[in-house]
C-alpha positions in Angstrom: 2.7 -1.6 -49.2 -0.8 -0.9 -50.0 -4.2 -2.1 -48.0 -7.5 -1.8 -48.8 -10.4 -3.5 -47.2 -13.3 -5.3 -48.3 -17.0 -6.6 -47.4 -17.7 -10.5 -46.9 -20.3 -12.5 -45.4 -19.8 -15.8 -43.2 -21.1 -18.8 -44.3 -24.7 -19.2 -43.2 -24.8 -15.2 -42.0 -26.9 -12.6 -43.5 -25.2 -9.6 -42.2 -22.0 -8.0 -43.8 -18.6 -7.8 -42.1 -15.5 -5.7 -43.2 -11.9 -7.4 -43.5 -8.3 -5.7 -43.6 -5.1 -5.9 -43.1 -4.4 -3.6 -40.7 -1.1 -0.8 -41.4 0.6 -0.4 -37.9 -0.4 -3.7 -36.2 1.4 -7.2 -37.1 0.2 -10.4 -36.6 2.0 -12.6 -33.5 4.3 -14.1 -36.1 5.6 -10.8 -36.9 4.4 -10.5 -40.1 3.2 -7.0 -41.3 -0.5 -6.6 -41.6 -2.8 -7.9 -38.7 -5.9 -9.2 -40.2 -8.5 -7.8 -38.8 -12.6 -9.0 -39.2 -15.5 -6.9 -37.8 -19.3 -7.0 -38.1 -20.8 -4.0 -39.8 -24.3 -5.1 -38.1 -25.7 -4.4 -41.2 -27.4 -6.4 -44.2 -28.0 -3.8 -46.5 -24.9 -4.3 -48.9 -24.9 -0.8 -50.2 -24.5 0.4 -46.6 -21.8 -2.1 -46.2 -19.8 -0.9 -49.0 -20.0 2.6 -47.9 -18.8 1.5 -44.5 -16.0 -0.4 -46.5 -15.2 2.9 -48.3 -14.5 4.8 -45.2 -12.2 2.4 -43.8 -10.2 2.5 -47.3 -10.3 6.3 -47.1 -8.2 5.7 -43.3 -6.2 3.1 -45.4 -5.1 5.6 -47.8 -4.1 7.8 -45.5 -1.2 7.8 -43.4 -2.3 10.7 -41.5 -5.0 8.4 -39.9 -2.5 5.7 -38.6 -1.9 6.9 -35.5 -4.2 6.8 -32.2 -3.6 10.6 -32.0 -6.0 10.9 -35.0 -9.0 9.1 -33.7 -10.9 12.1 -32.8 -10.3 13.4 -36.1 -11.8 10.1 -37.3 -14.6 9.9 -35.1 -16.0 13.1 -36.8 -15.7 11.9 -40.5 -16.3 8.2 -40.1 -19.1 5.9 -38.7 -17.9 5.0 -35.3 -18.1 1.3 -36.5 -15.4 2.1 -38.6 -13.3 4.1 -36.2 -13.6 1.3 -33.4 -12.7 -1.5 -36.1 -9.2 0.5 -37.0 -8.1 2.1 -33.7 -9.1 -0.5 -30.9 -6.4 -2.6 -31.6 -4.1 0.5 -31.4 -5.3 0.9 -27.8 -2.8 -0.3 -25.7 -4.6 -3.2 -23.4 -2.4 -4.0 -20.9 -4.2 -5.9 -18.3 -4.7 -4.2 -14.6 -3.0 -7.0 -12.7 -3.3 -4.8 -9.4 -6.8 -4.5 -9.8 -7.0 -8.3 -10.5 -5.5 -9.2 -7.0 -7.4 -6.1 -5.7 -10.9 -7.7 -6.6 -9.9 -11.0 -4.6 -7.9 -10.1 -2.1 -8.2 -6.1 -1.1 -5.5 -3.9 0.6 -6.5 -2.4 3.8 -5.7 1.1 4.2 -5.8 4.0 6.4 -9.7 3.6 7.2 -8.6 -0.1 8.8 -5.2 1.9 10.8 -3.1 0.4 7.9 0.2 1.7 6.8 1.4 1.0 3.1 4.9 0.7 2.7 6.9 0.5 -0.5 10.6 -0.8 -0.2 12.8 0.7 -3.1 16.6 -0.1 -3.5 19.4 -1.3 -5.5 20.0 -4.8 -6.4 21.5 -7.0 -4.0 20.9 -4.0 -0.9 19.0 -6.7 1.0 15.6 -5.3 0.6 14.0 -9.1 0.5 16.1 -10.1 3.4 14.7 -7.1 5.7 11.4 -7.9 4.4 12.0 -11.5 5.9 13.3 -10.2 9.4 9.7 -7.9 9.7 7.4 -10.8 8.6 9.0 -13.5 10.7 10.0 -15.7 8.1 13.0 -18.2 8.7 16.0 -18.0 6.2 16.6 -21.6 6.3 12.8 -23.6 6.6 10.7 -20.7 5.0 12.4 -19.1 2.7 10.1 -16.8 1.3 10.6 -14.4 -0.2 13.5 -15.7 -2.3 16.7 -13.9 -1.8 20.0 -14.3 -4.2 23.1 -11.8 -5.0 21.2 -11.0 -8.0 18.1 -10.1 -9.4 15.4 -12.0 -7.5 12.3 -10.2 -6.7 11.1 -9.8 -10.6 7.6 -9.6 -9.6 5.7 -7.2 -7.3 5.2 -8.7 -4.0 2.4 -7.3 -1.6 2.6 -8.9 2.1 -0.7 -8.3 4.4 0.6 -8.5 8.2 -3.1 -9.4 9.6 -4.7 -12.1 11.9 -6.5 -15.0 10.8 -5.8 -17.4 8.1 -3.3 -17.2 5.3 -4.7 -16.2 1.8 -3.0 -15.5 -1.5 -4.1 -13.9 -4.8 -1.5 -14.3 -7.6 -1.5 -13.1 -10.7 0.2 -14.3 -14.0 2.0 -12.2 -17.3 -0.3 -12.5 -20.0 0.7 -15.6 -22.6 1.2 -12.8 -25.2 4.3 -11.0 -23.0 5.6 -14.2 -22.1 5.6 -15.3 -25.6 7.4 -12.2 -26.6 10.2 -13.1 -24.3 10.6 -16.2 -25.2 10.6 -15.1 -29.1 13.7 -13.3 -28.1 15.2 -16.1 -26.2 14.8 -18.6 -29.4 16.3 -15.8 -31.6 19.1 -15.2 -29.1 20.2 -19.2 -29.1 19.9 -19.4 -32.8 22.5 -16.4 -33.8 24.7 -18.1 -30.7 24.7 -21.0 -32.3 25.2 -19.3 -36.0 28.3 -17.5 -34.4 29.6 -20.8 -33.3 29.1 -20.3 -29.5 29.3 -24.0 -27.4 26.2 -25.3 -26.6 26.2 -24.5 -22.9 26.0 -20.8 -24.2 23.3 -21.9 -26.5 21.2 -23.3 -24.1 21.8 -20.4 -21.7 20.4 -18.1 -24.4 17.5 -20.0 -24.9 16.3 -20.8 -21.3 17.3 -17.1 -19.9 16.3 -13.7 -21.3 18.8 -11.1 -21.7 17.1 -8.5 -19.0 17.3 -11.6 -16.5 13.5 -11.2 -15.5 12.2 -14.0 -17.6 14.8 -17.3 -16.5 12.8 -20.1 -18.2 15.0 -22.9 -16.6 13.1 -22.3 -13.1 10.0 -23.4 -15.1 11.6 -26.1 -17.6 14.6 -27.4 -15.8 18.4 -26.8 -16.0 20.3 -28.9 -17.5 23.6 -27.3 -15.5 22.1 -28.1 -12.0 23.9 -31.4 -10.6 21.4 -32.9 -7.7 24.3 -35.2 -6.6 26.4 -31.9 -5.6 25.7 -30.3 -2.4 26.8 -26.6 -1.2 28.1 -26.6 2.1 27.9 -23.1 2.3 24.2 -22.6 1.2 22.3 -21.9 4.0 18.9 -22.1 2.1 18.6 -25.7 1.9 15.6 -27.1 2.8 14.1 -30.9 2.7 10.4 -29.8 3.0 10.0 -28.9 -0.6 9.4 -31.5 -3.1 12.5 -31.8 -5.1 12.4 -33.2 -8.4 13.0 -36.7 -8.8 15.8 -38.4 -10.8 13.4 -39.4 -13.4 11.7 -36.2 -13.4 15.2 -34.3 -14.1 15.8 -36.9 -17.2 12.6 -35.9 -18.8 12.8 -31.9 -18.1 16.4 -32.6 -19.9 15.3 -34.9 -22.5 12.6 -32.1 -23.4 15.0 -29.2 -23.3 17.5 -31.7 -25.9 14.5 -31.4 -28.5 14.3 -27.6 -28.1 17.9 -27.5 -28.5 17.7 -29.8 -31.7 15.1 -27.5 -33.2 17.7 -24.7 -32.7 20.1 -26.4 -34.6 17.7 -27.1 -37.1 17.2 -23.5 -37.2 20.6 -22.6 -37.9 20.4 -25.1 -40.8 17.4 -23.2 -41.9 19.2 -19.8 -41.3 22.5 -20.8 -43.4 20.0 -21.1 -45.9 18.9 -18.0 -45.7 22.2 -16.2 -45.2 23.4 -17.7 -48.5 20.5 -16.6 -50.2 20.6 -12.6 -48.7 24.3 -13.0 -49.7 23.6 -13.9 -53.5 20.4 -11.5 -53.3 22.8 -8.5 -52.0 25.7 -9.6 -54.1 27.9 -9.3 -50.5 31.0 -10.8 -49.1 30.3 -11.0 -45.1 34.1 -11.2 -44.4 34.6 -7.5 -45.6 31.4 -6.0 -44.2 32.1 -2.9 -42.2 30.2 -2.4 -38.8 27.3 -0.6 -39.9 26.6 -3.0 -42.9 27.1 -5.9 -40.6 24.4 -4.7 -38.6 22.2 -4.4 -41.4 23.1 -7.7 -42.5 22.3 -8.9 -39.0 19.1 -6.9 -38.6 17.9 -8.8 -42.0 18.9 -12.2 -41.0 17.1 -12.1 -37.7 13.6 -10.5 -39.5 13.8 -13.4 -42.1 14.5 -16.0 -39.4 11.2 -14.7 -37.5 8.9 -15.3 -40.4 10.1 -19.0 -40.7 7.7 -21.8 -39.5 10.2 -23.7 -37.8 10.8 -20.6 -35.2 7.4 -20.0 -34.1 7.0 -24.2 -33.7 10.3 -23.8 -31.3 8.2 -20.6 -29.4 4.9 -22.7 -29.6 6.7 -26.0 -28.3 8.1 -24.0 -25.4 5.0 -21.9 -24.3 2.9 -25.5 -24.5 5.8 -26.8 -22.1 5.3 -24.2 -19.7 1.9 -24.2 -19.7 2.0 -27.6 -18.3 3.7 -26.3 -15.1 0.2 -24.7 -14.2 -1.2 -28.1 -13.5 1.1 -28.7 -10.4 -1.1 -26.2 -8.6 -3.7 -28.6 -7.4 -4.4 -26.7 -4.4 -6.2 -23.2 -4.6 -8.3 -22.0 -7.6 -7.0 -21.0 -11.0 -9.1 -18.2 -13.2 -8.0 -18.8 -16.6 -7.1 -16.3 -19.3 -7.6 -19.3 -21.7 -8.3 -22.6 -20.9 -4.1 -23.5 -20.7 -3.3 -20.4 -19.3 -4.4 -18.7 -16.2 -4.6 -15.0 -15.3 -4.9 -15.3 -11.7 -4.5 -18.2 -8.6 -6.2 -17.9 -5.3 -5.6 -19.9 -2.3 -6.3 -19.8 1.6 -5.3 -22.2 4.3 -4.8 -22.0 8.3 -1.5 -24.4 7.8 1.3 -21.7 7.6 3.8 -24.6 6.7 1.4 -25.5 3.6 1.1 -21.8 2.8 4.5 -21.1 2.5 5.7 -24.3 0.9 3.0 -23.6 -2.4 3.9 -20.1 -2.1 7.6 -20.9 -2.9 6.6 -22.8 -6.0 5.4 -19.3 -7.2 8.2 -17.3 -6.1 11.3 -19.6 -5.2 14.7 -19.8 -7.2 15.6 -23.0 -5.3 17.9 -25.1 -7.9 16.4 -28.7 -6.5 12.9 -27.4 -7.6 14.1 -26.1 -11.6 11.6 -27.6 -13.8 8.8 -27.4 -11.4 8.8 -23.6 -10.1 6.5 -21.0 -12.0 8.2 -17.9 -10.7 9.4 -16.5 -14.0 5.5 -16.3 -14.9 4.5 -14.8 -11.8 3.6 -11.1 -12.3 2.4 -10.1 -8.7 2.4 -11.9 -5.5 -0.2 -10.7 -2.8 -0.5 -12.4 1.0 -2.5 -12.0 3.7 -2.1 -13.7 7.2 -0.2 -13.6 10.8 3.3 -12.9 9.5 4.9 -11.8 12.7 8.4 -11.0 13.4 10.4 -13.3 15.6 11.0 -11.1 18.5 7.5 -10.2 19.0 4.0 -11.7 19.4 2.1 -8.9 17.4 0.7 -8.5 14.3 2.0 -4.8 13.0 -0.5 -3.1 11.2 1.7 -3.0 7.9 1.1 -3.9 4.3 4.6 -4.2 2.5 5.0 -3.9 -1.2 8.1 -5.2 -2.6 9.3 -5.3 -6.3 12.5 -5.6 -8.4 15.5 -4.0 -7.6 16.1 -0.8 -9.4 19.6 -1.9 -10.7 23.0 -0.3 -10.7 24.1 2.2 -13.1 26.5 4.9 -13.6 24.2 7.0 -15.6 23.3 10.6 -14.1 20.2 10.0 -16.0 18.5 7.0 -14.2 14.9 6.9 -13.8 13.1 4.8 -11.4 10.7 2.0 -13.5 7.4 3.6 -14.0 5.5 1.1 -11.6 8.0 1.9 -9.0 7.4 5.9 -8.7 3.9 5.2 -9.4 3.4 3.9 -6.3 4.7 6.6 -4.3 1.4 8.3 -3.9 -0.7 5.6 -2.7 1.7 4.6 -0.1 2.3 5.9 3.1 6.3 5.5 3.6 9.0 5.0 1.1 11.6 2.3 3.1 14.9 3.2 1.0 17.2 -0.2 1.6 20.7 0.6 0.8 24.3 -0.7 1.3 26.3 0.6 3.9 29.4 -0.7 2.2 28.9 2.0 -0.8 26.1 4.4 0.7 24.2 6.5 -1.7 25.3 5.6 -5.0 23.2 7.0 -8.2 20.4 4.6 -7.8 19.7 5.4 -4.4 20.5 9.2 -5.4 17.9 8.9 -7.9 15.4 7.5 -5.3 15.8 10.5 -3.2 15.9 13.2 -6.0 12.4 12.0 -7.2 10.8 11.8 -3.8 12.1 15.5 -3.2 10.9 16.8 -6.7 7.4 15.3 -6.3 6.4 16.2 -3.1 6.9 12.7 -1.7 9.7 13.2 0.7 8.3 13.5 4.1 7.4 9.8 3.4 11.2 8.7 3.6 12.7 6.1 5.6 16.0 4.8 5.2 17.5 1.6 5.8 21.3 0.8 6.0 22.1 -2.8 5.7 25.3 -4.7 5.5 27.1 -2.5 8.2 29.0 -5.4 9.5 30.6 -5.6 6.5 31.8 -2.2 6.3 35.2 -2.1 7.3 38.6 0.0 7.5 41.1 1.3 9.4 39.3 4.6 10.0 36.0 2.3 11.0 37.1 0.8 14.5 33.1 0.9 15.7 29.7 1.0 15.5 29.6 4.7 15.9 32.4 5.8 13.4 30.5 3.5 10.6 27.2 5.4 11.0 29.4 8.6 11.0 30.6 7.7 7.9 27.3 6.7 6.6 25.9 9.9 7.8 28.2 11.7 5.9 27.4 10.1 2.5 24.1 11.3 3.5 24.7 14.9 4.1 26.3 15.2 1.0 23.0 13.9 -1.1 21.3 16.4 0.8 23.4 19.2 -0.2 23.4 17.8 -3.5 19.3 17.8 -3.5 19.4 21.4 -2.3 21.9 22.8 -5.2 20.1 20.9 -7.9 16.5 21.9 -6.7 16.4 24.8 -4.6 16.8 25.5 -0.7 13.1 24.9 0.0 13.0 21.4 -1.4 15.6 20.2 1.0 13.9 22.3 4.5 13.8 19.7 7.1 15.6 16.9 5.7 19.1 17.7 7.9 16.7 17.0 10.7 14.3 14.5 9.5 16.5 11.8 8.1 18.6 11.0 11.0 15.2 10.3 13.1 14.3 7.9 10.2 17.8 6.3 9.4 18.3 3.1 10.6 21.3 0.9 10.5 21.2 -2.8 10.0 24.0 -5.7 10.6 23.5 -9.3 9.8 20.2 -9.3 8.6 20.4 -12.5 7.0 20.7 -14.5 10.4 17.9 -15.1 13.2 17.8 -12.1 15.7 19.4 -13.0 19.2 21.0 -11.1 21.8 24.6 -10.8 20.3 23.0 -8.7 17.6 21.2 -6.3 20.0 21.6 -3.4 18.1 19.9 -4.6 15.3 17.0 -6.0 17.3 16.9 -2.7 18.7 16.9 -1.0 15.0 14.3 -3.4 13.6 11.8 -2.6 16.5 11.8 1.2 16.1 11.9 0.8 12.0 8.2 -1.0 12.8 7.1 1.4 15.1 8.1 4.3 12.4 6.3 2.3 9.7 3.1 1.9 11.7 2.7 5.6 13.0 3.5 6.9 9.2 0.1 7.3 7.8 -0.1 9.9 5.7 -2.3 12.8 6.1 -2.3 15.6 3.6 -2.2 18.8 5.5 -4.0 21.9 4.1 -1.8 24.3 3.5 -1.1 27.5 5.8 0.4 29.6 3.3 -0.4 30.6 -0.6 2.1 30.7 -3.0 1.5 33.0 -5.9 3.1 31.8 -9.7 4.2 34.1 -12.8 2.5 31.4 -15.6 4.9 33.1 -18.2 8.0 31.8 -15.9 7.1 28.3 -16.5 7.6 28.3 -20.0 11.2 28.2 -19.2 10.8 25.5 -16.8 9.4 23.2 -19.7 12.0 24.5 -22.0 14.9 23.5 -20.2 13.2 20.1 -19.2 12.1 19.3 -22.7 15.9 20.3 -23.9 17.4 18.3 -20.8 15.5 15.1 -22.1 17.0 15.6 -25.7 20.2 15.7 -24.7 20.5 12.6 -22.7 18.8 11.2 -25.9 21.3 12.6 -28.4 24.2 11.0 -26.5 22.2 7.4 -26.4 22.1 7.7 -30.3 25.5 8.6 -30.7 25.4 12.6 -31.0 27.2 15.3 -29.6 25.5 15.5 -26.5 26.7 17.3 -23.0 25.3 14.4 -21.2 27.6 11.5 -20.1 25.2 9.1 -21.9 26.7 6.5 -23.8 26.0 5.4 -27.7 23.3 2.7 -27.4 23.8 -1.0 -29.6 21.3 -0.9 -32.0 20.0 -4.3 -30.3 19.0 -2.1 -27.3 17.4 0.3 -29.4 15.7 -1.9 -31.3 14.2 -3.7 -28.0 13.2 -0.8 -26.8 11.0 0.1 -29.8 9.4 -3.8 -30.0 8.2 -2.6 -26.2 6.6 0.7 -26.9 5.3 -0.8 -30.4 3.9 -4.0 -29.0 2.7 -2.2 -25.7 4.2 -4.1 -23.2 6.6 -4.2 -19.8 5.3 -0.4 -19.1 7.5 0.5 -22.7 10.8 0.2 -20.7 13.8 -1.9 -21.7 16.1 -2.3 -19.0 17.4 0.9 -18.3 16.0 3.0 -21.0 12.9 4.2 -19.7 11.7 7.4 -22.3 8.5 7.9 -21.0 9.7 7.8 -17.3 12.8 10.2 -18.0 10.6 13.2 -19.8 8.1 12.7 -16.6 11.8 12.8 -14.7 12.8 16.2 -16.5 10.1 17.8 -16.6 9.2 17.0 -12.6 12.6 18.3 -11.6 12.2 21.5 -13.6 8.6 22.3 -12.5 9.7 21.7 -9.2 12.2 24.5 -9.2 9.6 26.7 -10.9 7.3 26.0 -7.8 10.1 26.7 -5.3 10.1 30.2 -6.7 6.3 31.8 -6.2 6.5 35.6 -6.8 5.0 36.1 -3.6 3.4 34.3 0.0 0.3 35.4 1.9 1.3 35.8 4.3 4.3 37.4 3.6 5.9 36.0 6.9 4.9 32.5 6.6 7.6 30.1 7.7 10.1 27.5 5.4 8.4 24.6 6.8 4.8 26.0 5.7 6.4 26.9 2.2 7.4 23.4 1.9 4.0 21.7 3.1 2.6 23.8 0.5 4.7 23.6 -2.6 5.2 19.5 -1.7 0.9 19.2 -2.0 1.1 20.7 -5.1 4.0 18.6 -6.2 2.3 15.9 -5.8 -0.5 16.9 -8.0 1.7 17.7 -10.8 4.1 14.3 -10.4 0.5 12.0 -10.3 -0.8 13.8 -13.8 3.1 13.9 -15.4 2.4 10.0 -15.7 -0.6 10.1 -18.0 0.7 13.3 -19.9 4.2 11.8 -20.6 2.7 8.0 -21.5 0.3 9.7 -24.0 2.7 11.9 -25.5 6.0 9.7 -25.7 4.1 6.5 -26.0 0.2 6.2 -26.9 -0.1 9.3 -29.5 2.9 7.8 -31.0 2.0 4.0 -31.9 2.1 4.1 -35.6 5.7 5.9 -35.2 6.8 3.2 -32.7 5.8 0.5 -34.9 7.5 1.9 -38.1 10.5 2.4 -36.0 10.5 -1.4 -34.7 9.8 -2.5 -38.3 12.5 -0.7 -40.1 15.4 -3.5 -41.2 17.6 -3.8 -44.1 20.7 -1.3 -45.3 21.2 1.5 -42.7 18.2 0.6 -40.4 20.0 1.3 -37.3 20.7 4.8 -38.0 16.8 5.2 -39.6 15.5 3.8 -36.2 17.6 6.4 -34.5 16.4 8.8 -37.1 12.5 7.9 -36.4 13.0 7.6 -32.6 14.2 11.4 -32.9 11.7 12.2 -34.7 8.8 10.7 -32.1 10.5 12.6 -29.6 10.4 16.1 -31.4 6.7 15.4 -32.3 6.3 14.1 -28.4 8.1 16.6 -26.7 9.1 19.4 -29.1 11.7 22.1 -27.6 9.6 25.2 -26.8 11.4 28.5 -28.0 13.5 26.5 -31.0 10.9 27.1 -33.7 7.1 28.2 -33.2 5.2 25.4 -34.6 1.8 24.5 -34.1 3.3 21.2 -32.1 5.3 23.6 -30.1 2.7 25.7 -29.0 0.3 22.7 -28.2 2.7 20.9 -26.0 3.9 24.0 -24.2 0.2 25.1 -23.5 -0.6 21.5 -22.6 2.1 21.6 -20.1 1.5 25.1 -18.2 -2.4 24.0 -18.4 -1.4 20.8 -16.2 0.7 22.7 -13.9 -2.0 25.7 -13.6 -4.7 23.0 -12.7 -2.4 21.3 -9.9 -1.4 24.9 -8.6 -5.2 25.7 -8.7 -6.6 22.7 -7.2 -3.9 22.5 -4.1 -4.2 26.1 -3.0 -2.0 27.9 -5.2 -2.6 31.2 -7.3 -2.0 32.1 -10.4 -0.7 36.1 -11.0 
């Protein structure tokens, strides 16, 4: 498809504008070629034509269609034209943290506060532990919410402080929510086409496959029976405004209308399907797996272009937007008239405060239809949150987030939004289940902390100690010894993979910072004296964990040439992981990924949302981790030290200091190379459809990774040289800025 620009004048306007279809960006409908109109700031027709000619030069040359070409374009073309073309390629994800920070700043070390990041596997008990620390009752308060499944999908930041209760809540951008609604609508239509029953169709429509966006919390759940009581449900409360029978019926009527639209879309899809069969001259029943995949992609792409599809998406978005009107308390700051960006509230009434916070964070079924939980990106609250066993407000900022999930992959990387917080926090509290301690996800946390130089911030809570049973585990002491043995194995693994230095003092540090907890879901009393004692010791440890970087007592000297091998090995590992996922020969244990998962990942990277991640597929974080681990091994092997007789502990402190600097720089480095500099190729990969599109997408993604992270040494090209030099420069700058030397 060819793209051209033209000059236009609006009605009643004297100055000229340029209008063009963008070759990389899509319309919200999914249609290729986002329409762009920009003022040229001139009334001179010849000047306007000169600028339009420059835009046409960009549009005719695909080498300019990538964000990385902006500096070259800036030299050749007028600033107005460069801005018009490249601005929409710049990822403009909202800075949710700073939105909350403007309204309710987090206190830090200057105010005597320690910032604590809670991390752990889904279901390990992070939020239950958080309830104990802040003193919220599991039955009456139910804040934050807990569940055996994914519950905490938003960032939750709690400031323990005397005074009134305050809140600053940020909402996902309407654009990002809409993209997830589109996925749900498509999943429901495909379920209907494939003959699945209406209950499954409804579930697909109201719950995203990633389980982060459960829209039935907002719209209502047809499967909730208000007359059916669960006698085992300890989270039942009568102080919340549950939905009435009339309200429930109203929500059901709306959902039935949505399902009727799904059925209508199914009829449309049958016509589209018939047209495709005739155009392509195929028999769907005789298609092999690859051809059937291609046919499904074509069908999906065609359906996304239909007016009926986007009408249903619009209707669901508009219905959810109505729920913001239920926030009668506090102050909404709108992104648009109907969709707010942030909400602020303050009160001295604890009961009223927690009641309204539940509307923004709860998973309480009797309120489905009135909850805003899936639309909330982050919650920051401040107030006198006091543990039930104490009358002293701890000087803590507690940060909880989405669980890191369960996975058997050895290549698992933490979500970017989690590991980015290591630098800003004083303590990282890993919450792990005593029933199955130190599984892959927890091991990943420890490995990243050790590699990045943040391991000194670590404390570990082992929950569910009461559920750890066995003939060889007759008492509390034997259970703790069993867990400690697993912990020692992890320390040995870190020593073997990252080097002796990375594990120095871990054996001594971890026992003092390990806490063993039982029956956390109950109110603490005398019969739970061990856990009460452990919780008190935990809070004391966290309050005194304010991190201060030490000046190095030793100077490491490095040979810059050796760094090339670290970069080469790290990049090879990254590519090998993805070879396994692409179904190619690999020494990794990665399983081939379904085409739909690869397409979903390319969509997030192409449209710049969800941190460029899909479920456990995190290429930016994975390249960062591969580089960090191998660079850490390099940092652990300096050619010499000054003084020569430096202690192992001082060596570790000096290397950790450099590693923390490398870790902070690698985020932006890998984000630019794998994502921001590759937006045009990611758009291309996402837009592929038709016969063989699955293989073509894999080939396109491989090229992206080869361009963003070419393996040094395999071929001497400008790209590999630039990649190696950039990586070496990053590490060299970190070494020099943190007291090291380069030979």
